[in-house]
PAZAPA-4460 file (N, C-alpha, C; in steps of 0.05 Angstrom, whole numbers, plus 32768, in hexadecimal, padded with zeros to 4 digits):
% residues 253
    n_x    n_y    n_z   ca_x   ca_y   ca_z    c_x    c_y    c_z   seq   type   mol
   7D4E   836C   7D93   7D6A   8374   7D95   7D6D   8392   7D8E     1      X     A
   7D79   83A1   7DA0   7D7C   83BD   7D9C   7D98   83C4   7D94     2      X     A
   7D9B   83DC   7D89   7DB6   83E7   7D84   7DBD   83FB   7D99     3      X     A
   7DD4   83F7   7DA6   7DDD   8407   7DBC   7DF7   8415   7DB5     4      X     A
   7DF8   842F   7DB9   7E11   843E   7DB5   7E1B   8446   7DD1     5      X     A
   7E33   843C   7DD7   7E40   8442   7DF1   7E59   8452   7DEB     6      X     A
   7E5B   846B   7DF4   7E73   847B   7DF0   7E87   8476   7E07     7      X     A
   7EA0   8479   7E01   7EB5   8474   7E15   7EB4   8457   7E1E     8      X     A
   7EB2   8445   7E0B   7EAF   8429   7E12   7EC8   8418   7E13     9      X     A
   7EDF   8425   7E14   7EF8   8416   7E13   7EFD   8406   7E2C    10      X     A
   7EF4   840F   7E43   7EF9   8401   7E5C   7EE7   840D   7E72    11      X     A
   7EEA   8404   7E8A   7EDB   8410   7EA1   7EBD   840E   7E9F    12      X     A
   7EB0   8423   7EA6   7E92   8423   7EA5   7E88   841E   7E89    13      X     A
   7E95   842A   7E75   7E8C   8427   7E59   7E8D   840A   7E51    14      X     A
   7EA2   83FC   7E57   7EA4   83DF   7E50   7E8F   83CF   7E5F    15      X     A
   7E8B   83D5   7E79   7E77   83C6   7E88   7E5B   83CA   7E7D    16      X     A
   7E55   83E3   7E74   7E3B   83E9   7E68   7E38   83DA   7E4E    17      X     A
   7E4C   83DA   7E3D   7E4B   83CC   7E24   7E46   83AE   7E29    18      X     A
   7E54   83A2   7E3C   7E51   8386   7E42   7E35   8380   7E4C    19      X     A
   7E2A   8391   7E5D   7E0F   838D   7E68   7DFA   838C   7E51    20      X     A
   7DFC   839E   7E3F   7DE8   839F   7E29   7DEC   8386   7E16    21      X     A
   7E05   8380   7E10   7E0A   8369   7DFF   7E01   834F   7E0B    22      X     A
   7E05   834C   7E25   7DFB   8334   7E33   7DDD   8333   7E33    23      X     A
   7DD0   834A   7E31   7DB3   834A   7E2F   7DA8   8346   7E12    24      X     A
   7DBA   8341   7DFF   7DB2   833B   7DE4   7DB3   8352   7DD1    25      X     A
   7DBC   8369   7DDA   7DBE   8380   7DC8   7DD8   8381   7DB9    26      X     A
   7DD8   8390   7DA3   7DF0   8395   7D94   7DFB   83B0   7D9C    27      X     A
   7E15   83B2   7D9F   7E22   83CA   7DAB   7E37   83D6   7D98    28      X     A
   7E35   83F1   7D95   7E4B   8400   7D88   7E5B   840D   7D9E    29      X     A
   7E75   8408   7D9F   7E87   8412   7DB3   7E97   8429   7DA8    30      X     A
   7E92   8441   7DB2   7EA2   8458   7DA9   7EBB   845A   7DBA    31      X     A
   7ED1   8462   7DAD   7EEA   8467   7DBC   7EF8   847E   7DAE    32      X     A
   7F0A   848B   7DBD   7F19   84A2   7DB2   7F34   8499   7DA9    33      X     A
   7F44   848D   7DBA   7F60   8487   7DB3   7F69   846B   7DBB    34      X     A
   7F5C   845F   7DCF   7F66   8446   7DD9   7F5A   842F   7DC9    35      X     A
   7F64   842B   7DB1   7F57   8417   7D9F   7F5A   83FB   7DAA    36      X     A
   7F72   83F4   7DB5   7F75   83D9   7DBF   7F62   83D3   7DD5    37      X     A
   7F5D   83E6   7DE7   7F4A   83E2   7DFD   7F2D   83DF   7DF1    38      X     A
   7F27   83F0   7DDE   7F0C   83EE   7DD2   7F08   83D4   7DC3    39      X     A
   7F1D   83CA   7DB6   7F1B   83B0   7DA8   7F17   839A   7DBD    40      X     A
   7F24   839C   7DD4   7F20   8388   7DE9   7F03   8389   7DF3    41      X     A
   7EF8   83A1   7DF6   7EDC   83A2   7DFE   7ECA   8393   7DEA    42      X     A
   7ECD   8398   7DD0   7EBD   838A   7DBC   7EC2   836C   7DBC    43      X     A
   7EDB   8364   7DC1   7EE2   8348   7DC2   7ED3   833A   7DD8    44      X     A
   7ECE   8348   7DEE   7EC1   833C   7E05   7EA2   833B   7E02    45      X     A
   7E97   8349   7DEF   7E7A   834B   7DED   7E6F   8331   7DE1    46      X     A
   7E5C   8325   7DEF   7E4F   830D   7DE4   7E3D   8315   7DCD    47      X     A
   7E37   8302   7DBB   7E26   8308   7DA5   7E35   8312   7D8D    48      X     A
   7E26   831A   7D78   7E32   8323   7D60   7E28   833F   7D58    49      X     A
   7E35   834B   7D44   7E2C   8364   7D39   7E35   837D   7D48    50      X     A
   7E47   837B   7D5B   7E51   8392   7D6A   7E65   83A1   7D58    51      X     A
   7E6B   83BA   7D60   7E7B   83CB   7D4F   7E8D   83DE   7D5F    52      X     A
   7EA3   83E6   7D53   7EB4   83FB   7D5E   7EB0   8415   7D4F    53      X     A
   7EAF   842B   7D5D   7EAD   8445   7D51   7EC1   8458   7D5D    54      X     A
   7ED3   8463   7D4C   7EE8   8474   7D57   7EE2   8491   7D51    55      X     A
   7EE6   84A2   7D66   7EE3   84BF   7D62   7EEB   84CD   7D7C    56      X     A
   7EF6   84E5   7D78   7EFB   84F7   7D8F   7EE3   8509   7D91    57      X     A
   7ED3   8505   7DA6   7EBA   8513   7DA8   7EBD   8531   7DAE    58      X     A
   7ED5   853A   7DB2   7EDA   8556   7DB5   7EDE   8565   7D9B    59      X     A
   7EDE   8556   7D85   7EE2   8561   7D6A   7EC8   8568   7D5D    60      X     A
   7EC6   857E   7D4E   7EAD   8585   7D41   7EA4   856F   7D2D    61      X     A
   7E8B   8569   7D2E   7E80   8555   7D1C   7E84   8538   7D24    62      X     A
   7E93   8533   7D39   7E9A   8518   7D41   7E81   8509   7D4B    63      X     A
   7E70   8516   7D5B   7E59   8509   7D67   7E46   84FF   7D51    64      X     A
   7E41   8510   7D3E   7E2E   8509   7D28   7E39   84F1   7D18    65      X     A
   7E54   84F1   7D14   7E60   84DB   7D05   7E5F   84C1   7D15    66      X     A
   7E63   84C3   7D2F   7E61   84AB   7D40   7E46   849E   7D3E    67      X     A
   7E31   84AF   7D3F   7E16   84A4   7D3E   7E11   8498   7D22    68      X     A
   7E1A   84A6   7D0D   7E16   849C   7CF2   7E25   8481   7CEF    69      X     A
   7E3D   847F   7CF9   7E4C   8466   7CF7   7E3F   844F   7D07    70      X     A
   7E34   8456   7D1F   7E26   8442   7D2F   7E0D   8438   7D21    71      X     A
   7DFE   844A   7D16   7DE6   8442   7D07   7DED   8430   7CEF    72      X     A
   7E02   8438   7CE1   7E0B   8427   7CCA   7E13   840B   7CD3    73      X     A
   7E20   8409   7CEA   7E2A   83F0   7CF4   7E14   83DE   7D00    74      X     A
   7E02   83EB   7D0E   7DEE   83DC   7D1D   7DD3   83DB   7D0F    75      X     A
   7DCF   83EC   7CFC   7DB5   83EE   7CEF   7DA3   8403   7CFB    76      X     A
   7DA6   8407   7D15   7D97   841C   7D23   7DA3   841F   7D3F    77      X     A
   7DA0   8436   7D4A   7DA7   843B   7D66   7D8E   8441   7D76    78      X     A
   7D89   8431   7D8B   7D72   8433   7D9C   7D78   8440   7DB7    79      X     A
   7D92   843D   7DBF   7D9A   8446   7DD9   7DB5   8454   7DD7    80      X     A
   7DB8   846B   7DE2   7DD2   8479   7DE4   7DDA   847A   7E01    81      X     A
   7DF3   8472   7E07   7DFE   8475   7E22   7E15   8489   7E20    82      X     A
   7E11   84A1   7E2A   7E25   84B6   7E2A   7E38   84B2   7E41    83      X     A
   7E4D   84A2   7E3C   7E60   849B   7E51   7E7B   84A9   7E4D    84      X     A
   7E83   84AF   7E34   7E9D   84BB   7E2F   7EA1   84D5   7E3D    85      X     A
   7EB8   84D9   7E49   7EBE   84F2   7E57   7EDC   84F5   7E5B    86      X     A
   7EE4   850E   7E5D   7EFF   8514   7E67   7EFE   8512   7E85    87      X     A
   7F0B   84FE   7E91   7F08   84F8   7EAD   7F1C   8506   7EBF    88      X     A
   7F17   8507   7ED9   7F2B   8512   7EEB   7F44   8500   7EEC    89      X     A
   7F5A   850C   7EE6   7F74   84FE   7EE8   7F89   8512   7EF2    90      X     A
   7FA1   8509   7EF6   7FB6   851C   7EFE   7FBA   8531   7EE9    91      X     A
   7FB6   852A   7ED0   7FBB   853D   7EBA   7FA4   8551   7EB7    92      X     A
   7F8C   854A   7EC0   7F75   855C   7EBD   7F6E   856B   7ED7    93      X     A
   7F7E   8567   7EEC   7F79   8574   7F05   7F7D   8593   7F01    94      X     A
   7F6A   85A3   7F0B   7F6C   85C0   7F07   7F5F   85D0   7F1D    95      X     A
   7F69   85CD   7F36   7F5E   85DE   7F4C   7F63   85FB   7F45    96      X     A
   7F50   860C   7F4B   7F51   8627   7F40   7F68   8637   7F4A    97      X     A
   7F70   8634   7F63   7F85   8644   7F6F   7FA1   863B   7F67    98      X     A
   7FA4   8624   7F5B   7FBE   861A   7F54   7FC2   8614   7F36    99      X     A
   7FAF   861C   7F26   7FB1   8615   7F09   7FB5   862E   7EF8   100      X     A
   7FCA   862F   7EE8   7FCE   8646   7ED6   7FB6   8649   7EC3   101      X     A
   7FB1   8661   7EBB   7F99   8667   7EAB   7F99   8657   7E91   102      X     A
   7FB0   8654   7E84   7FB0   8645   7E6A   7FA8   8628   7E6F   103      X     A
   7FB1   861B   7E85   7FA9   8600   7E8B   7F8C   85FF   7E92   104      X     A
   7F83   8612   7EA2   7F67   8613   7EAB   7F55   8614   7E92   105      X     A
   7F5B   8626   7E80   7F4B   8629   7E68   7F4B   8610   7E56   106      X     A
   7F63   8604   7E53   7F66   85EC   7E42   7F55   85D5   7E4D   107      X     A
   7F57   85D0   7E68   7F49   85BA   7E74   7F2B   85BE   7E73   108      X     A
   7F23   85D7   7E7A   7F06   85DD   7E79   7EFA   85D8   7E5D   109      X     A
   7F08   85E3   7E49   7EFD   85E0   7E2E   7EFC   85C3   7E25   110      X     A
   7F10   85B4   7E2B   7F10   8598   7E23   7EFA   8589   7E31   111      X     A
   7EF6   858D   7E4B   7EE0   857F   7E59   7EC5   8588   7E4F   112      X     A
   7EC1   85A1   7E4A   7EA7   85AA   7E3F   7EA2   859E   7E24   113      X     A
   7EB7   859D   7E13   7EB4   8593   7DF8   7EAB   8576   7DF8   114      X     A
   7EB9   8565   7E08   7EB3   8549   7E08   7E9C   8542   7E1B   115      X     A
   7E9E   854A   7E34   7E8B   8541   7E48   7E6E   854C   7E44   116      X     A
   7E6D   8564   7E39   7E52   8570   7E36   7E4A   8573   7E19   117      X     A
   7E5A   8581   7E09   7E52   8586   7DED   7E52   856D   7DDC   118      X     A
   7E66   855B   7DE1   7E65   8542   7DD3   7E4C   8532   7DD9   119      X     A
   7E45   8531   7DF3   7E2D   8522   7DFB   7E14   852F   7DF0   120      X     A
   7E14   854A   7DEF   7DFC   8558   7DE5   7DF9   8552   7DC7   121      X     A
   7E0F   8552   7DB8   7E0D   854D   7D9B   7E05   8530   7D96   122      X     A
   7E10   851D   7DA5   7E08   8501   7DA3   7DEB   84FE   7DA8   123      X     A
   7DE1   850B   7DBD   7DC5   850A   7DC4   7DB3   8514   7DAE   124      X     A
   7DBC   852B   7DA2   7DAD   8536   7D8B   7DAB   8522   7D74   125      X     A
   7DC2   8517   7D6E   7DC3   8505   7D57   7DB2   84EB   7D5B   126      X     A
   7DB4   84E0   7D73   7DA5   84C8   7D79   7D87   84CE   7D7B   127      X     A
   7D80   84E4   7D88   7D64   84EC   7D8A   7D58   84F0   7D6F   128      X     A
   7D66   84FE   7D5D   7D5B   8502   7D42   7D59   84E8   7D32   129      X     A
   7D6C   84D6   7D36   7D6A   84BC   7D2A   7D51   84AD   7D34   130      X     A
   7D4C   84AE   7D4E   7D35   84A0   7D58   7D1B   84AD   7D4F   131      X     A
   7D1A   84C7   7D50   7D01   84D5   7D48   7CFC   84D0   7D2A   132      X     A
   7D11   84D0   7D1A   7D0E   84CB   7CFE   7D04   84AF   7CF8   133      X     A
   7D0A   849C   7D09   7D01   8481   7D06   7CE5   847D   7D12   134      X     A
   7CDC   8491   7D22   7CC3   848D   7D30   7CC5   8479   7D46   135      X     A
   7CDD   8476   7D51   7CE3   8462   7D65   7CE9   846E   7D80   136      X     A
   7CE0   8460   7D95   7CE9   8468   7DB0   7D05   845F   7DB5   137      X     A
   7D0F   8466   7DCC   7D2B   845E   7DD2   7D33   846B   7DED   138      X     A
   7D4D   846C   7DF2   7D56   8476   7E0B   7D72   8482   7E08   139      X     A
   7D76   8497   7E18   7D91   84A3   7E1C   7D97   84A2   7E39   140      X     A
   7DAE   8497   7E40   7DB7   8496   7E5C   7DD2   84A4   7E5E   141      X     A
   7DD4   84B8   7E6F   7DEC   84C7   7E73   7DFB   84BD   7E8C   142      X     A
   7E15   84BB   7E8A   7E26   84B4   7EA1   7E30   84CE   7EAD   143      X     A
   7E24   84D6   7EC2   7E2C   84EF   7ED0   7E3F   84E9   7EE6   144      X     A
   7E3B   84F7   7EFD   7E4E   84F3   7F13   7E43   84FE   7F2D   145      X     A
   7E4A   84F1   7F43   7E45   84FC   7F5D   7E51   8518   7F61   146      X     A
   7E67   851D   7F53   7E74   8536   7F55   7E63   854E   7F4B   147      X     A
   7E4F   8548   7F3B   7E3D   855D   7F32   7E2E   856A   7F49   148      X     A
   7E2B   855B   7F5F   7E1B   8564   7F76   7E2D   856D   7F8D   149      X     A
   7E42   855E   7F92   7E52   8564   7FAA   7E69   8578   7FA4   150      X     A
   7E6E   857C   7F8A   7E84   858E   7F82   7E9E   857F   7F7D   151      X     A
   7EAF   858A   7F6B   7EC9   857E   7F65   7EDE   8594   7F66   152      X     A
   7EE8   859A   7F7E   7EFA   85B1   7F81   7F14   85AE   7F71   153      X     A
   7F1E   8596   7F6C   7F36   8592   7F5C   7F30   858F   7F3F   154      X     A
   7F16   858A   7F38   7F0E   8586   7F1C   7EF4   8594   7F17   155      X     A
   7EF3   85AF   7F1A   7EDA   85BD   7F18   7ECD   85BA   7EFD   156      X     A
   7EDC   85B9   7EE8   7ED0   85B6   7ECD   7EC2   859B   7ECB   157      X     A
   7ECD   8586   7ED7   7EC0   856C   7ED7   7EA5   856D   7EE5   158      X     A
   7EA5   8578   7EFE   7E8C   857A   7F0C   7E77   858B   7EFD   159      X     A
   7E80   85A1   7EF1   7E6E   85B2   7EE3   7E62   85A5   7ECA   160      X     A
   7E73   8597   7EBB   7E69   858A   7EA3   7E56   8573   7EAA   161      X     A
   7E5C   8565   7EBF   7E4A   854F   7EC7   7E2F   855A   7ED1   162      X     A
   7E30   8570   7EE0   7E16   857D   7EE8   7E07   8586   7ED0   163      X     A
   7E14   8591   7EBC   7E07   859A   7EA4   7DFC   8582   7E94   164      X     A
   7E0A   856B   7E95   7E00   8553   7E87   7DE7   8549   7E94   165      X     A
   7DE5   854A   7EAF   7DCD   8542   7EBC   7DB5   8554   7EB3   166      X     A
   7DBA   856E   7EB3   7DA5   8581   7EAC   7D9D   857E   7E8E   167      X     A
   7DB1   857A   7E7D   7DAB   8574   7E61   7D98   855C   7E5F   168      X     A
   7D9E   8547   7E6E   7D8D   8530   7E6D   7D70   8536   7E75   169      X     A
   7D6D   8546   7E8A   7D52   854D   7E93   7D43   855E   7E7E   170      X     A
   7D52   8570   7E71   7D45   8580   7E5C   7D3C   856F   7E45   171      X     A
   7D4E   855C   7E3D   7D47   854B   7E27   7D31   8537   7E2E   172      X     A
   7D30   852F   7E47   7D1B   851D   7E50   7CFF   8529   7E4A   173      X     A
   7CFC   8543   7E50   7CE3   8551   7E4B   7CDE   8554   7E2D   174      X     A
   7CF3   855B   7E1E   7CF0   8560   7E02   7CEA   8547   7DF2   175      X     A
   7CF5   8530   7DFA   7CF3   8518   7DEB   7CDE   8505   7DF4   176      X     A
   7CD1   850A   7E0B   7CBC   84F8   7E14   7CA6   84F5   7E00   177      X     A
   7C9D   850A   7DF2   7C87   8505   7DDE   7C8F   84F2   7DC8   178      X     A
   7CA9   84ED   7DC5   7CB2   84DA   7DB0   7CB8   84BF   7DBC   179      X     A
   7CB2   84BA   7DD5   7CB7   84A0   7DE1   7CD4   849B   7DE8   180      X     A
   7CE3   84B0   7DEB   7D00   84AD   7DF1   7D05   84B5   7E0E   181      X     A
   7D10   84A3   7E1D   7D16   84A9   7E3A   7D33   84B2   7E3C   182      X     A
   7D37   84C6   7E4D   7D52   84D0   7E52   7D57   84D1   7E70   183      X     A
   7D6C   84C3   7E79   7D73   84C2   7E95   7D91   84C6   7E99   184      X     A
   7D99   84CA   7EB2   7DB5   84CC   7EB8   7DBB   84BC   7ED1   185      X     A
   7DD3   84B2   7ED3   7DDD   84A6   7EED   7DF4   84B7   7EF7   186      X     A
   7DF7   84B8   7F11   7E0C   84C8   7F1E   7E1C   84B5   7F30   187      X     A
   7E30   84A8   7F24   7E41   8495   7F34   7E53   84A4   7F48   188      X     A
   7E58   8497   7F5E   7E6E   84A0   7F6F   7E88   8494   7F65   189      X     A
   7E9B   848F   7F77   7EB4   8483   7F70   7EB0   8467   7F66   190      X     A
   7EBB   8460   7F4F   7EB8   8445   7F44   7ED3   8438   7F3F   191      X     A
   7ED5   841F   7F45   7EEE   8410   7F43   7EF3   8408   7F26   192      X     A
   7EFB   841B   7F15   7F03   8415   7EFA   7F21   8410   7EF9   193      X     A
   7F2A   8407   7EE1   7F47   8402   7EDE   7F57   841C   7EE3   194      X     A
   7F4C   8432   7EDB   7F5A   844C   7EDE   7F5E   8453   7EFB   195      X     A
   7F4D   8449   7F0D   7F4E   8450   7F29   7F5C   843B   7F3A   196      X     A
   7F67   8426   7F2E   7F72   8410   7F3D   7F89   841A   7F4F   197      X     A
   7F9B   842B   7F44   7FB2   8434   7F54   7FA9   8445   7F6B   198      X     A
   7F95   8455   7F67   7F8B   8466   7F7D   7F7F   8455   7F93   199      X     A
   7F70   8441   7F8C   7F63   8430   7FA0   7F76   841F   7FAF   200      X     A
   7F8D   8418   7FA3   7FA1   8408   7FB1   7FB5   8419   7FBF   201      X     A
   7FB4   8434   7FBC   7FC6   8446   7FC9   7FBC   8451   7FE2   202      X     A
   7FC8   8467   7FEC   7FC1   8472   8006   7FA5   847E   8007   203      X     A
   7F99   8485   7FF0   7F7E   8490   7FF0   7F68   847A   7FF0   204      X     A
   7F71   8461   7FEC   7F5D   844C   7FE9   7F4A   8449   8000   205      X     A
   7F55   8449   8018   7F44   8445   8030   7F31   845C   8033   206      X     A
   7F3A   8474   802F   7F28   848B   8031   7F11   848A   801C   207      X     A
   7F17   8482   8004   7F03   8480   7FEF   7EEE   846A   7FF6   208      X     A
   7EF7   8454   8000   7EE5   843E   8008   7ED3   8447   8020   209      X     A
   7EDF   8457   8032   7ED0   845F   8049   7EBB   8474   8043   210      X     A
   7EBB   8480   802B   7EA7   8494   8024   7E8B   8488   8025   211      X     A
   7E89   846E   801F   7E70   8460   801F   7E6C   8450   8038   212      X     A
   7E55   844F   8044   7E50   843E   805B   7E52   8421   8055   213      X     A
   7E53   841A   803B   7E57   83FE   8034   7E75   83F6   8036   214      X     A
   7E86   840A   8039   7EA2   8405   803C   7EB1   83FD   8023   215      X     A
   7EA6   8405   800C   7EB3   83FF   7FF3   7EAB   8414   7FDE   216      X     A
   7EB6   8411   7FC6   7EAE   8423   7FB0   7E9D   8413   7F9D   217      X     A
   7E92   8420   7F8A   7E80   8413   7F77   7E90   8403   7F62   218      X     A
   7E82   83F3   7F53   7E8D   83E4   7F3D   7E81   83ED   7F22   219      X     A
   7E90   83EA   7F0C   7E84   83F0   7EF2   7E6B   83E0   7EEC   220      X     A
   7E6A   83C8   7EF6   7E53   83B7   7EF1   7E3A   83C1   7EFE   221      X     A
   7E3D   83CD   7F16   7E26   83D9   7F23   7E1B   83F1   7F14   222      X     A
   7E2D   8401   7F09   7E24   8417   7EF8   7E16   840D   7EDF   223      X     A
   7E22   83F9   7ED3   7E17   83EE   7EBA   7DFB   83E2   7EBE   224      X     A
   7DF7   83D5   7ED5   7DDD   83CA   7EDA   7DC7   83DF   7EDB   225      X     A
   7DCD   83F6   7EE8   7DBA   840B   7EE9   7DB5   8418   7ECE   226      X     A
   7DCB   841B   7EBE   7DC8   8426   7EA4   7DB6   8414   7E92   227      X     A
   7DBB   83FA   7E94   7DAC   83E7   7E84   7D8E   83E9   7E8B   228      X     A
   7D88   83EB   7EA4   7D6C   83ED   7EAC   7D60   8407   7EA2   229      X     A
   7D6E   841E   7EA6   7D63   8437   7E9D   7D5F   8439   7E7F   230      X     A
   7D6D   8429   7E70   7D69   8428   7E53   7D53   8415   7E4A   231      X     A
   7D47   8407   7E5D   7D33   83F4   7E56   7D17   8401   7E55   232      X     A
   7D05   83F4   7E46   7CE9   83FF   7E46   7CDC   8401   7E61   233      X     A
   7CE4   83EF   7E73   7CD9   83EF   7E8E   7CDF   8409   7E9E   234      X     A
   7CF4   8417   7E95   7CFD   842F   7EA4   7CF3   8449   7E96   235      X     A
   7CE1   8447   7E83   7CD8   845F   7E75   7CCF   8475   7E88   236      X     A
   7CC1   846D   7E9E   7CB6   8481   7EB0   7CCB   848D   7EC2   237      X     A
   7CE3   8484   7EC0   7CF9   8491   7ECF   7D06   84A7   7EBF   238      X     A
   7CFC   84AD   7EA7   7D08   84C1   7E97   7D0A   84DC   7EA6   239      X     A
   7D20   84E9   7EA3   7D25   8502   7EB1   7D33   8500   7ECB   240      X     A
   7D37   84E8   7ED5   7D43   84E4   7EEF   7D62   84E3   7EED   241      X     A
   7D6E   84EA   7F04   7D8B   84E6   7F08   7D8E   84D2   7F1F   242      X     A
   7D9A   84BB   7F19   7D9C   84A6   7F2D   7DB7   84A7   7F3A   243      X     A
   7DB7   84AA   7F55   7DD0   84A9   7F64   7DD9   848D   7F67   244      X     A
   7DF3   8487   7F60   7DFE   846D   7F63   7E19   8470   7F72   245      X     A
   7E17   8475   7F8C   7E2F   847B   7F9B   7E31   846D   7FB6   246      X     A
   7E21   8459   7FBA   7E23   8449   7FD3   7E1E   845A   7FEC   247      X     A
   7E0C   846E   7FE9   7E05   8480   8000   7E1D   8490   8009   248      X     A
   7E31   8494   7FF7   7E48   84A4   7FFF   7E42   84C2   7FFD   249      X     A
   7E2D   84CA   7FEF   7E25   84E6   7FED   7E07   84E6   7FEA   250      X     A
   7DF9   84F2   7FFD   7DDC   84F3   7FFC   7DD3   8510   7FF7   251      X     A
   7DC1   8512   7FE3   7DB6   852D   7FDD   7D98   852D   7FE1   252      X     A
   7D8D   8544   7FE6   7D71   8546   7FEB   7D64   8557   7FD5   253      X     A
***
């Protein structure tokens, strides 16, 4: 039985990831920022015992280290970190360069960098040092984005931070391999989370489904299945990779 720390576990991909690990017999610490009721519902759905809630705004100084300390205290140890928490593309975070005032541009960029990149970097540092200190192997899996490769013209900070997260993962994969720690990333395309339900049922829905030759968008469970595998000992040799999970909607060479 392993200890798993999933950030941004209130709903969507984070909830699906937490459920996948719990169903596999692991104990899970679910980090959330503000949506406590949603995070409590995630933990309520987890089979097994010994799961925990951890609250923190990962954009705040010192938050990442405290999250890991709290997760270790609750679970006994953390063996796997899933960096899922992020400031996501929404109507409020949209910032196309030609239509966004400088003050909004700067505010959104800084918030996304703080949470999506620096928060994940600090969490990775804390978990890596916890594992090295124990002399234990483990895994870090980053939830990146297809947008890191194809570009995000309406959300450039999101695309940039996800690209940086992929590269961070590759750098850490090399640095942590001597310690038996695998680091990988997944790059999902459009995923049918609760947050995207209105978009999928609206006028953009058909266009989004048509991006994939399968004629649909991805599911949180499909992302979770890949994350669970990448965190397993069987996937150690995949360390350093970025796995595209977009239903062939965007192919890179």
